[in-house]
Z-matrix of the N, CA and C atoms (Angstrom, degrees):
N
C 1 1.466
C 2 1.522 1 109.28
N 3 1.298 2 117.24 1 134.99
C 4 1.454 3 122.56 2 177.13
C 5 1.529 4 109.30 3 -71.41
N 6 1.339 5 117.84 4 137.48
C 7 1.462 6 120.63 5 -177.57
C 8 1.515 7 111.89 6 -62.95
N 9 1.331 8 118.24 7 -23.97
C 10 1.452 9 121.37 8 178.52
C 11 1.524 10 112.46 9 -67.95
N 12 1.325 11 117.02 10 -20.64
C 13 1.454 12 121.76 11 -179.45
C 14 1.536 13 111.77 12 -92.47
N 15 1.292 14 117.88 13 -2.49
C 16 1.454 15 121.33 14 -179.00
C 17 1.531 16 110.31 15 -65.60
N 18 1.317 17 116.08 16 142.30
C 19 1.456 18 120.52 17 178.80
C 20 1.520 19 109.39 18 -100.26
N 21 1.336 20 115.67 19 132.91
C 22 1.459 21 122.13 20 -178.05
C 23 1.519 22 110.41 21 -108.01
N 24 1.317 23 115.57 22 148.66
C 25 1.464 24 121.11 23 175.83
C 26 1.529 25 109.04 24 -81.19
N 27 1.325 26 117.33 25 163.28
C 28 1.474 27 119.29 26 175.02
C 29 1.539 28 112.12 27 -56.34
N 30 1.309 29 117.59 28 -35.68
C 31 1.465 30 120.85 29 178.51
C 32 1.515 31 112.83 30 -65.20
N 33 1.337 32 116.27 31 -39.66
C 34 1.470 33 120.19 32 178.26
C 35 1.519 34 111.05 33 -67.40
N 36 1.341 35 117.02 34 -41.54
C 37 1.461 36 120.89 35 178.04
C 38 1.521 37 109.65 36 -65.05
N 39 1.323 38 116.58 37 -42.73
C 40 1.462 39 121.31 38 179.86
C 41 1.526 40 111.16 39 -59.50
N 42 1.323 41 116.76 40 -40.21
C 43 1.467 42 120.06 41 179.86
C 44 1.530 43 110.29 42 -64.17
N 45 1.320 44 117.42 43 -37.99
C 46 1.471 45 120.54 44 179.62
C 47 1.526 46 111.74 45 -66.69
N 48 1.343 47 116.88 46 -38.67
C 49 1.466 48 121.66 47 -178.63
C 50 1.536 49 112.07 48 -90.05
N 51 1.322 50 115.80 49 -8.13
C 52 1.471 51 121.97 50 -177.23
C 53 1.532 52 111.88 51 59.46
N 54 1.327 53 114.32 52 49.21
C 55 1.457 54 122.49 53 176.28
C 56 1.530 55 108.06 54 -132.18
N 57 1.312 56 116.27 55 173.29
C 58 1.451 57 122.06 56 176.93
C 59 1.535 58 109.85 57 -74.91
N 60 1.329 59 119.02 58 146.45
C 61 1.469 60 120.48 59 177.44
C 62 1.533 61 113.24 60 -56.19
N 63 1.325 62 118.20 61 -32.20
C 64 1.472 63 120.30 62 177.99
C 65 1.529 64 110.85 63 -64.32
N 66 1.326 65 117.83 64 -31.07
C 67 1.458 66 121.55 65 176.74
C 68 1.526 67 109.94 66 -63.90
N 69 1.322 68 116.56 67 -42.73
C 70 1.470 69 121.22 68 178.26
C 71 1.530 70 109.70 69 -61.86
N 72 1.316 71 116.73 70 -42.10
C 73 1.465 72 121.23 71 178.17
C 74 1.531 73 110.38 72 -62.35
N 75 1.320 74 117.60 73 -40.70
C 76 1.477 75 120.70 74 177.49
C 77 1.525 76 110.54 75 -64.82
N 78 1.342 77 117.22 76 -41.18
C 79 1.459 78 119.79 77 177.65
C 80 1.527 79 110.46 78 -59.27
N 81 1.324 80 116.43 79 -42.81
C 82 1.467 81 120.49 80 179.86
C 83 1.526 82 110.56 81 -64.76
N 84 1.314 83 117.34 82 -43.35
C 85 1.468 84 120.90 83 179.38
C 86 1.523 85 111.53 84 -63.45
N 87 1.336 86 116.46 85 -32.01
C 88 1.466 87 121.42 86 179.73
C 89 1.534 88 112.12 87 -84.78
N 90 1.323 89 117.84 88 -5.19
C 91 1.463 90 121.19 89 179.61
C 92 1.517 91 114.18 90 83.57
N 93 1.318 92 118.06 91 12.16
C 94 1.468 93 120.82 92 -178.58
C 95 1.528 94 112.19 93 -79.31
N 96 1.324 95 115.89 94 -20.06
C 97 1.455 96 121.48 95 177.04
C 98 1.529 97 106.88 96 -145.14
N 99 1.319 98 115.44 97 135.61
C 100 1.457 99 119.73 98 -178.89
C 101 1.511 100 111.85 99 -74.18
N 102 1.326 101 115.99 100 145.96
C 103 1.448 102 119.93 101 177.35
C 104 1.509 103 110.89 102 -139.45
N 105 1.299 104 114.15 103 161.59
C 106 1.460 105 123.01 104 178.38
C 107 1.525 106 105.69 105 -120.93
N 108 1.313 107 116.93 106 140.65
C 109 1.464 108 120.61 107 177.16
C 110 1.525 109 109.00 108 -99.12
N 111 1.313 110 116.02 109 132.86
C 112 1.459 111 121.15 110 175.06
C 113 1.528 112 108.22 111 -76.29
N 114 1.322 113 117.82 112 166.19
C 115 1.475 114 119.21 113 176.59
C 116 1.536 115 112.59 114 -57.33
N 117 1.318 116 116.64 115 -26.29
C 118 1.461 117 120.91 116 178.30
C 119 1.522 118 113.28 117 -84.69
N 120 1.348 119 117.72 118 -1.70
C 121 1.452 120 121.68 119 176.65
C 122 1.523 121 115.02 120 93.33
N 123 1.322 122 117.50 121 4.58
C 124 1.474 123 120.51 122 179.89
C 125 1.526 124 110.13 123 -84.20
N 126 1.321 125 115.84 124 149.11
C 127 1.470 126 120.49 125 178.58
C 128 1.523 127 110.42 126 -86.21
N 129 1.325 128 114.93 127 143.36
C 130 1.458 129 122.25 128 172.36
C 131 1.522 130 107.04 129 -135.53
N 132 1.318 131 115.30 130 151.23
C 133 1.464 132 121.81 131 -174.77
C 134 1.520 133 109.75 132 -125.55
N 135 1.346 134 116.33 133 137.02
C 136 1.466 135 120.74 134 178.32
C 137 1.526 136 109.51 135 -68.89
N 138 1.314 137 116.01 136 128.00
C 139 1.458 138 120.50 137 -178.53
C 140 1.522 139 111.36 138 -59.90
N 141 1.322 140 117.87 139 -37.57
C 142 1.465 141 120.44 140 -178.92
C 143 1.526 142 110.80 141 -62.96
N 144 1.321 143 118.14 142 -39.71
C 145 1.464 144 121.16 143 179.24
C 146 1.528 145 110.90 144 -69.56
N 147 1.326 146 116.06 145 -40.47
C 148 1.471 147 120.33 146 178.82
C 149 1.517 148 110.16 147 -63.51
N 150 1.336 149 117.39 148 -44.57
C 151 1.471 150 120.64 149 178.70
C 152 1.520 151 111.33 150 -62.84
N 153 1.336 152 116.88 151 -38.90
C 154 1.464 153 119.92 152 177.74
C 155 1.522 154 110.74 153 -63.07
N 156 1.320 155 117.27 154 -41.75
C 157 1.466 156 120.06 155 177.71
C 158 1.522 157 110.91 156 -64.11
N 159 1.304 158 116.86 157 -41.17
C 160 1.464 159 120.26 158 178.39
C 161 1.524 160 111.79 159 -62.21
N 162 1.317 161 116.03 160 -34.99
C 163 1.467 162 121.10 161 -179.16
C 164 1.526 163 112.50 162 -86.92
N 165 1.331 164 116.98 163 1.01
C 166 1.463 165 120.61 164 178.73
C 167 1.518 166 113.74 165 70.97
N 168 1.331 167 116.76 166 26.27
C 169 1.463 168 120.60 167 -176.65
C 170 1.515 169 113.52 168 -83.95
N 171 1.351 170 118.71 169 -8.20
C 172 1.447 171 121.60 170 179.69
C 173 1.512 172 108.90 171 -127.76
N 174 1.319 173 116.61 172 147.08
C 175 1.456 174 120.66 173 -178.20
C 176 1.521 175 112.85 174 -71.37
N 177 1.334 176 118.09 175 -14.93
C 178 1.451 177 121.49 176 -178.61
C 179 1.511 178 113.67 177 -83.00
N 180 1.320 179 117.07 178 11.81
C 181 1.462 180 120.58 179 -178.59
C 182 1.524 181 110.86 180 -60.85
N 183 1.338 182 116.36 181 135.55
C 184 1.469 183 118.23 182 177.87
C 185 1.518 184 110.94 183 -57.93
N 186 1.325 185 115.85 184 137.72
C 187 1.459 186 120.54 185 -178.95
C 188 1.516 187 110.64 186 -88.28
N 189 1.322 188 116.60 187 170.38
C 190 1.458 189 121.72 188 179.17
C 191 1.529 190 111.33 189 -57.19
N 192 1.327 191 117.03 190 -36.29
C 193 1.463 192 119.36 191 -178.52
C 194 1.527 193 111.97 192 -65.71
N 195 1.338 194 117.72 193 -21.67
C 196 1.446 195 121.19 194 178.69
C 197 1.527 196 112.29 195 -73.15
N 198 1.313 197 116.73 196 -15.67
C 199 1.456 198 120.81 197 -179.72
C 200 1.520 199 112.01 198 -82.61
N 201 1.315 200 117.23 199 -19.78
C 202 1.460 201 119.85 200 -177.29
C 203 1.522 202 110.43 201 -82.70
N 204 1.313 203 115.80 202 154.12
C 205 1.461 204 120.65 203 176.85
C 206 1.512 205 109.06 204 -89.17
N 207 1.301 206 114.60 205 153.20
C 208 1.463 207 119.12 206 -177.42
C 209 1.500 208 110.50 207 -113.74
Protein backbone atom coordinates (compact mmCIF):
# COMPACT_ATOMS: atom_id res chain seq x y z
CA UNK A 1 0.00 0.00 0.00
CA UNK A 2 1.28 3.46 -0.88
CA UNK A 3 1.78 5.66 2.21
CA UNK A 4 -0.22 8.42 0.50
CA UNK A 5 -3.31 6.21 0.69
CA UNK A 6 -2.98 5.62 4.43
CA UNK A 7 -5.90 6.83 6.53
CA UNK A 8 -5.15 8.92 9.61
CA UNK A 9 -7.24 9.41 12.73
CA UNK A 10 -8.19 12.89 13.95
CA UNK A 11 -5.59 12.47 16.71
CA UNK A 12 -2.82 11.71 14.22
CA UNK A 13 -3.77 14.71 12.07
CA UNK A 14 -3.96 16.91 15.17
CA UNK A 15 -0.44 15.87 16.20
CA UNK A 16 0.90 16.87 12.77
CA UNK A 17 -0.76 20.31 12.92
CA UNK A 18 -0.15 20.68 16.67
CA UNK A 19 -3.81 21.32 17.42
CA UNK A 20 -6.51 19.54 19.41
CA UNK A 21 -8.31 16.63 17.68
CA UNK A 22 -11.60 18.54 18.04
CA UNK A 23 -10.09 21.30 15.89
CA UNK A 24 -9.44 18.76 13.12
CA UNK A 25 -13.04 17.58 13.41
CA UNK A 26 -14.26 21.19 13.09
CA UNK A 27 -12.07 21.70 10.02
CA UNK A 28 -13.63 18.61 8.44
CA UNK A 29 -17.16 19.75 9.28
CA UNK A 30 -16.38 23.15 7.72
CA UNK A 31 -14.99 21.52 4.56
CA UNK A 32 -11.42 22.76 5.12
CA UNK A 33 -10.07 19.21 5.03
CA UNK A 34 -11.62 16.18 3.39
CA UNK A 35 -12.62 13.22 5.50
CA UNK A 36 -13.97 9.74 5.11
CA UNK A 37 -16.44 8.17 7.52
CA UNK A 38 -15.88 4.61 8.68
CA UNK A 39 -18.86 2.26 8.95
CA UNK A 40 -18.83 3.05 12.68
CA UNK A 41 -19.11 6.80 11.96
CA UNK A 42 -15.53 7.80 12.81
CA UNK A 43 -13.63 10.27 10.64
CA UNK A 44 -10.46 9.31 8.80
CA UNK A 45 -8.23 11.54 6.69
CA UNK A 46 -6.12 10.66 3.63
CA UNK A 47 -2.46 11.04 4.50
CA UNK A 48 -1.67 12.47 1.06
CA UNK A 49 -4.20 15.29 1.52
CA UNK A 50 -2.96 16.03 5.05
CA UNK A 51 0.66 16.16 3.85
CA UNK A 52 -0.34 18.48 1.01
CA UNK A 53 -2.04 20.82 3.47
CA UNK A 54 1.02 20.77 5.71
CA UNK A 55 3.20 21.67 2.75
CA UNK A 56 0.85 24.48 1.68
CA UNK A 57 0.10 22.80 -1.64
CA UNK A 58 -3.66 23.51 -1.49
CA UNK A 59 -5.49 26.78 -0.98
CA UNK A 60 -7.78 25.18 1.61
CA UNK A 61 -5.00 25.07 4.18
CA UNK A 62 -6.15 26.13 7.64
CA UNK A 63 -5.09 29.69 8.37
CA UNK A 64 -3.43 31.02 11.51
CA UNK A 65 -6.78 32.33 12.74
CA UNK A 66 -8.10 28.75 12.75
CA UNK A 67 -5.61 27.88 15.47
CA UNK A 68 -7.05 30.34 17.96
CA UNK A 69 -9.94 29.51 20.26
CA UNK A 70 -13.13 31.46 20.08
